[in-house]
N, C-alpha and C positions, 0 to 999 in steps of 0.2 A: 561673493564680493561684487558690489555694484561698481560699474565703470562710470566715468564722467558722461559718456555718451548715453548710457542707460538712464542716468539721473536727469539729463537734459530732456530725454524723451518723456520722462514722468512729469516734467514741468516744474521741478523743484529747484528754483534758482536762489532761494534764501538760505542756503546751507551755511554761508559765512555768518549771517546774522545769528543763526542758531548757535554756531560755535562761539561767537562772541558773547552770547547770553550765558552759555554754560561755562566757558573758560576765560572770560574776561576779554583781553585784547585780541586773542585768537591769532597772535603773531606766529605761533608754531604751525598754523594750518593755512597760511596765506596761499600756499601752492596747492591748488585743488587736486592736481595729479598725485602729489605726495599724500594728501589727505585721504583721497578715495582709494588709492592703491594699498595703503598700509593699515588704515584704521577703521574702515567702515564695511560692514556686511549688511546685505539687504534682507530684511525679514518680510513676511507676507504683508501686503498692503490691505487696508480696509477702508471703507468709505465712512467718513464721519465728519460731523460738524459742517456739512456742506462742502467738504474738501476731501480730496483723496489724500489720506494721511499715510505717510510712509514711516513705519517703525524702524528706526536705525539703531544699531548697537555700536557704541563707541568703546573701544578697548584702550584705556589709558595705559600708555607704555610704562609709566612709573609705578603705579600701584596694581596694575593688571585688573583693576575693578571694572565692571561693566556698567556703563551709564546709559540709561534709556531716555530718549527724548523724541519728540514728534517733529518731523519736518513736513511742512505743508506747502502747497502751491501758493506763492505770493505772500504768505504770512505764517507766523508761528501760531499754532492753535492752542493758546494757553488754557482756554476754558475747558477743553477736553481732558486736561490733566486733573482738574478738580472734580469732574463728573465721575461718579462711582457706578460700577456695574451693579445692577439689582441682585445678581446671583452670586458672583464671587467676590465683589467688593473692590476689584481692580479698577484702575483708572480706565475709563471707557469713553470713546467718542460717541457721536450721536446715534449711529445706526447699529454697529456690532461691537461687542467686547473683543479686543484682540487676544485676551487670555482664554476665556471659555467659549468664545465665538457665538454667544447668544445674542439675539436681537434685543435692542434696548428700547425703552419707551421714548416717544418724541420729546425733545427738549424744549421747554418753554422759552419764549422770547427769541427763538431762532428765526431770522428773516427768511423769506422765500428765496432770496438770492443766495443765502448760505446753504439752504437745503439743496438747491439745484446747482451748487458749485459754480456760480457765475458772478461776474463783476456787477456791482450795484450801479448799473448804468442803463439809460433808456435804450441806447443803441446796442443791445446785446446780440450775440450770435444765436439766432433761433434754431439753426441746425444743430449746433453744439448742445443747446438746451434740450432738444429732442433726444439726442444721443444719451445725454445724462439721464433723462427721464426713463428711457428704455432700460438702461443699465440698472438703475435703482429699482425699477419695478421687477426686473428679473430676479433681483436679490431679495426683495421685500414682499412680494405678492403673497397674500395669505394662503394660496394653494400650495406653496412650498412648505408650509408649516402645519399641514393638516394632521401629521403624525406626531407633532410636538406637544408640549404641555399647553394647558389652557392659557397660561400667562404669556407664553411665547406667541400663541395665536392672537391673543389680544393686542400685544405690542406690534406684531407685524401688520395687523389690520389698521391700527392707528398710524403707523409709519407710512403705509401705503396710501392711506387717505390724505395724509399730510403732503406727501409728494405729489399726489394728483392735484390737490388744491394749489400748491405752489406752481406747478406746471401750467395749469389752466390760467392762472393769474398772470404769469410772466409771458405766456405765449403770444398774446395779442397786445399791440401797442396801447390801446385804450385802457384795458384793465391793468397793464403794467404801469402806465403813467399815473393812473388813479392810486395804485398801491404805493408808488413812490411819493406821491403827495401825502398819503396817509402816514407814511413813515416820518414825514416832517410835521405831522400834527394838523394837516389841512384836509378838508373833506369837500367833495363836490356833491351838492344836494341833488336828490332825485327830482325828476320832472322838468318842466320848462323853466329855463332861467329867465326871469323877468328883466334881468339887467342886460340880456344879450342885445346885440346890435339889431335894431328893427329891420334893417336891410337883409341881414342874415336870416332872421325869422321868416321874412317874406319869401326869400329864395327857397328855404327849406319847405315852406308850405306849397309853393308852386311845383317843386319837384315831386312832392308827395301826391299832389293832385294829378300830375301827368302820369305818374306811375300807376295810380289807382284806375285811371280812365283808359289807358292804352291796352290794346289786345295784340299789339305787334311785338313779337319776340325780338326783332331788331332794335326797336325803340327801347325795350327793357335792357337789352345788352348795352346799348349806348349809354343809358343812365348808369349802369353798373360800371362801365369803363370810366365814366366821369367821376364817380364816387371814389374809385381806386386812385385816380390821380389826385383828387382833393385830399384823401387820407394820407397819401404818400407825402404830399407837400406839408400837411400838418404834422406828420411824424418828424420831418426834418426840422420844422420850426420848434417843436416841443423839445427835441434833442438839444437844439441850440440854447433854448431858454433854461433847461435844466443844467446844462453845462455852465451857464453863467450864474446859476443860483437864483434865477428870477422866478420865484414860485408863483407870484401873482399872474405873470404872463402865461406861465405853464397852466395854471388853473383855468384861465380864459380860453386857451387853445384846446384844452381837454374838453371843456364844455362844448366848444364848437365841434370837436371830433365826435362827441356823442351823437350829435344830430346826423352826421354823415355816415357814421357806423350803423346807426339805426336804419337809414335808408338802404345801405348795402345789404342788410339782412332782409329788408322788404323786397329787394331785387331778387334775392335767392328764392324767397317764397313765391314771388310772382312767376318766376321761370318754372318752378315746380308745378304751380297751378296750371300754367299754359300747357306744360307737357302732359299733364293728366287729362286735360280737356281736348287734347288734339286727337 
C-alpha cells in the first residue's frame, strides 16, 4: 500500500485528476489520506511515454472490481492506454510492457522531451536530464538483451538510439532551442545568415582571426571565457523569448548563438593543438 509520502516522492501529484476522470466528481476521494490508506496499492513502476508511469490498482468498495489506470507525473498518459504490446497485446507504454515486461519498439511522434521525461521548456534541468538518460540506458542498452530474442534485441537497439538522440539534442542550449523551433514548424538554415547584423558578422570574423593567429594559451582561454559569457547571456534571452512565444526573436537569437557556439568549439580545438605542440 502506497502512502501519501511515497506518492509525493514519486512526483505523482495528479491523483485527483485521475480519480475525477475515472469516477466523475471524485467527491468520495477528496481526502487523500483516506484515499491512499484504504483504496490504493502500489504495483511495480515502469518507464513509459517519457514519464515514470505508476500502475495503481483501485478496489471499488461497492463492486469489489479492480480498475486499472495509469497515474503519471504532471499528466495522465492517455496515449499509453491505446498502445498495444507487440507480444501479449496488453496496453503498453513506450518502453516496457507492464504485463509481459518485454521491451517495446519506439513510438512514433514522441517528442524528445517526452522520451527524456522533462518539461518542454528551454530552461530545463540538465542534471536531471543526465540522470534520466543514465537510468534509461541502464534499462535499454542492447548489451542487456544479448540473450533475448532477435526482436527484443532490435527494439532495445532502436530505443537506446532514440534515447541517445534525444539526450544529445536536449543537452546543449543551441540544439535544444533549434529543436524547439522545429517543433513549432520553424527551421534555421545552415551556413551564414545573410540577414545577420553586419556588426555581428564583423565581430565574429575578428574573433576567428584572433583565434587563428594567436599562439598564446592565455589568449585562447580569454576568448573561451568571453564566449561562455556571451552564450550564457544568449541562453537567458532565448529563454525569455520562448516564454513569451516570440519565435522570430528566438530564431534570430539562435542564429547568433550558432556563431559563438562555433567559436567555442574552435577554442577547444585550439587548446588541444597547443597542448600537443607543447
